[in-house]
N, C-alpha and C positions, 0 to 999 in steps of 0.2 A: 504494500500500500504506500502510495506517495504521500509524504507529509509536507504540508505547506510551510514555507519559511516563517520564522518568527518576525513579526512586524518591526520595522525600525522604530526607535523610541520617539521620533518626531511625528509618527502617525497619531491620529486622534485617540484619546483615551476615554473610556467610560468611567474610570475611577483610578485613583492612585492610593496605594497602601503606604503607610508610613509607620515606623516603629517608634513607640514612646519610651524614653528612658524610664525604667520602672523599678530597678533593683538598687536600693541604697547600698547594699554590701558590695556591689560592683563599682558604682560610680563615686561613692564616698563624697568628698567635698565638691566633686564636679556634677553631682546629681542636679541640683537646682540650676547651675549655669547651662548644663546640657538640655534640660527641659525648656529653658528660656530660648535657646537657639532653635530647638525643634518647634516650639510654638511659633516663632517667627517664620520658619519654613512653612508650616502648615497654613498660617494665615496668608502668606504670599501665594501658595498653591491654590487656595480656595477663593482667590479674588474673582471678581466678575468675569464670566466667560472662560474660567479656567477649569480647575479640577473638582470633582467630587472626591473628597479625601476620606479615606477609611483609616482611622488612627487605631492601631492595634496596641493595646495595653497588655503588658506581659506578666503583671503581678497584681494580686488583689489589693495590696497596700497602696498602689498608685492609681487605682481606678477612679475613686471619688475626686481626687485632685485633678485628673485629666478631664473628667466630666465638668467640673466647675470652671476650668479654664475655657472650655469651648462651648459652654452652654449658650445657646442662641446664636452661635456663629454659623451663618449659612454655608452649606456645602461640606460640613464636617460631621462625621459620625464616629463616635467613640465606640470601639469594639472590645469587649472583654475577652481576652485570650490568655495564653500562657506561652512564654518563651524564656530561653536562658538569657538572651540579649537581643538588641534591636536590629540586627543586620539582616533585614528581610530580603535584600537583594540576593543573599547567599542561601538563606534557609527557606524562603518562600518558593511558590511554584513559578514557572515561566509560562505565561499565557500565550496562546496562539492567536491567529487572526480572528478578530471579532470576539475574542475571549470565549470562543466556542469550545476550546480545549485548553488543558493545562498539563504541564509536564513537571515531574519532580525527579530528582536524583537523590542518591544517598548522601547524607551529610555526616562528616566525621570530625567536626570541630577544626577545620582547616588543617588537616593532616595530624589530628590528635592533640593539637595544642590547647584547645579550649572546649572540652566536652561538658556542656551545661544542660540541665534538665529542660525538656520540652522543645529544644531547638530542632530535634528530628521530627517533630509533629507540626511545625509551623506550616509547611506546605499543605497538609491536610486541613488545618484550620482555615487558612485563607481560601483555598479552593472550595471548601464546604460553605463558607460564608458568602462566597461569590456565586454559588450554585453551579459550579463547573466540575464536570467529571475529571478526576485526576489520573493521568497515565503515569506509570512508574518505570524508570530505567535503572537497572541494577548496576550503576557505576557511581563513583564518588565524584561530585562536581558541584561547584558553586556558581550562582548566576553572575557574580561579579567577575568571574574568569572569562566571560564571553561578551562580545559586543556584536550587534547584528545590523546589517544594512537594509533588511526587509526584502532582499532579493535572493537570499540564500548564502551570502558571504558572511563569514564569522571571523572576527579577530580574536586571538588568544595568545598566551605566552607559553613557551616550552617550560619555563621555570615552574609554572603552576600545573598546567594540565598533564605534563609528563612526569611530575614529581612522584617518586615511588611511595610517598606518604599518603597519596590518594589511591592510585590504582597501580599496583606493582606490575612491572613488565609491560606497561603500555608503550606503544610506538605511535608515531604520527598517524600511520595508516589505521591502527586500531581506533584511536581517538576520532579520526575523521569518519569512520564507519558508524561509531556511536552517535556522533553529532548529526550525521545524515539521517539515521533512522529515527532519532528522538526529536530533532528540532528542524528537520528539513534543510540542513546545511548542504550546499552543493560545492562550496569552496571554503577551505579553512586557510587563513593567512597566519603563519606562525611568526611571532615576535620572540625576542630572547628573554632578557631579564626584566623584572619590574623594579619598583623603587626600593632603595636601601631600607632595611629594617621593617619591611612590610610583612606582618605576620601571616598574610594570606599567601605568601610565596609568589608575589608578583601578579596580582590581579590586573587584568588589562584595563579595568575601568578607572585605574589611577594613572594609566600610561597613554592609551590611544583610544579615540572614540570616533565613530562615524558621525559626521555632521551634515551629510548630504550624499546623494548617489555618487559613488566614486571619490568622495572627499573624506579624508580622515584628519582629525586634529591630534597633535601630540605636543608635548611641552618643548620649550627652549629654555635653557638655564637662565636664571635671573641672579646676577651677582657672580663674582669670581669664585665664591666658596660654595656654590651649589653642589651638593654631594652626588647628584644624579646626572650631571652634565653629560658624561659619556654615554650613559644609558639612554638619555633623550636623543642624542645624536644618532646612536645606533638604530634606535626605533625609526627615526625619520628616514634614514637610509634604506632600511628594510621596507618601509611603506612605499617609498618612491620606486624601489626595485620591483615591487609587486604591482606597480602601475597606477597607484593612487595619486591624486592631487593632495599634497600635504600642506596643512595649515599649522604653523607653529604658534603655540599659545604660551606666553610667559609663565614660568613656574612661580611659586611663592618664594623661591630661593631657599636658603638654609633655614629650616624651622627646627629648633632643638627642644628637648624636654628639660626638666629641672636638673638632670644629670649631664646635660650638654650633648646628649646623643641625638642624632638626626632622626626625626619622625617623618612618616610618609605622607606629608601634606601635599595635596595636589589640587590644582584648579580643574583637572580633568574629571574630578568626581562631581561635575555639574549634573543637574537633573533637568532633562528636557520635558517640559510640561505643556499642556494646552495653553498657548498664548504667552509662554514665558520660558526662560532658561535661568534656573537658579544656580548661582555659582558660589561655592564655599570660599571663604577668605580666612586668613590666618594671622592678621595683624600687620601685614605689609601693605599699606594702602596704595602705594605706587604700583606694585606688582599686581594687585587686585584690579586696579583701574585699567591697566594695560591688558590684562586677560579679558576683562569685560568688553573692552573696545574690540579686541580681536574676535571674540565670539559674536559680537553684534554684527560683524561683517559677514558671517556665515549664517546667521539667523535673523535676517532683516524683518521678518514678520512677527518676531517674538520680543517681548521686553526682557532685557538682561537685568536680573535682580542679584545684587551682591549682598550676601549675608554671612555673618561670622559663623565659623564652625570650629572654634578653638577647643571648646569643652567636648564637643562630640568627637573630635579627633583624638582626644585623650583616651577614648575607648577603643580606638583603632581604625576608624573610618570617617566617612562624611556623608553628605546628603544622598548621593546615589546609592551608597551602601545600605542606607536605612529605609529604602523605598522599593516599591515594585508596582509597575503599572498594569492595569487591565486595558488592553487595546479595545477601542470601540468597534 
């Protein structure tokens, strides 16, 4: 049976799922700041003519607070669920065209790093709430490891998809066969490594994203101390060699944690919504402005919304990581 390709993210959505920071023991001092950042994201997504937002709350202790924040906000529904953490892009289902189908893979905590209760049930919860039958593929994979152009081409990285901590013994050919059968992929474009210190082992949604048919955005280093400069340039070369028009988006530059270690901050973790592109920022206003201007050039019909994601990043990801769209 032929499987239709996954729609491009810029296709119309009937809804957008977003994860709500719910666990005080995980977020500690960053819980309130992360909730404030996600609230700003949700309100931007639910603006006039934009998304129907389904906000998934993952712990009973956070439910009443989330309901109070969004009480009366048009276009936002708070959904009582259970998850280990908010990274719905990785744990949730991947919806097919018109959200008539949904597909789930096995989830193993990003190669066994973070095995939290209920994360392996998120796909079932979201598909059930959406009223969509869930197809299952017996392979370990996360949604953030893939990016789709809507016509059957998929971007991914060898660092993640061929990592033995996911599927031991996988080759490019095996992975391509699985992606074809499960998601309708007809071409897989392989990139190399992802960002430094990315616990996802190099998810592509921090590195390279489709922004139009045949057009892919990837970062360019901002500042002379950007730790990912060589990775960005290698990505751009690989994309050009694969025949894509490449748009370089300024990175945030070096963003470090309290111990001085580089963290995987990326403007590429933007979220393409109905009527808008929401871009995470990390405290460097100049880099953020330049990234927004570059993205405005490839999304002329959408408002570019720059929003802080510093606290959300402390948990390991950003706006694209905590969301999952239902195509219209």
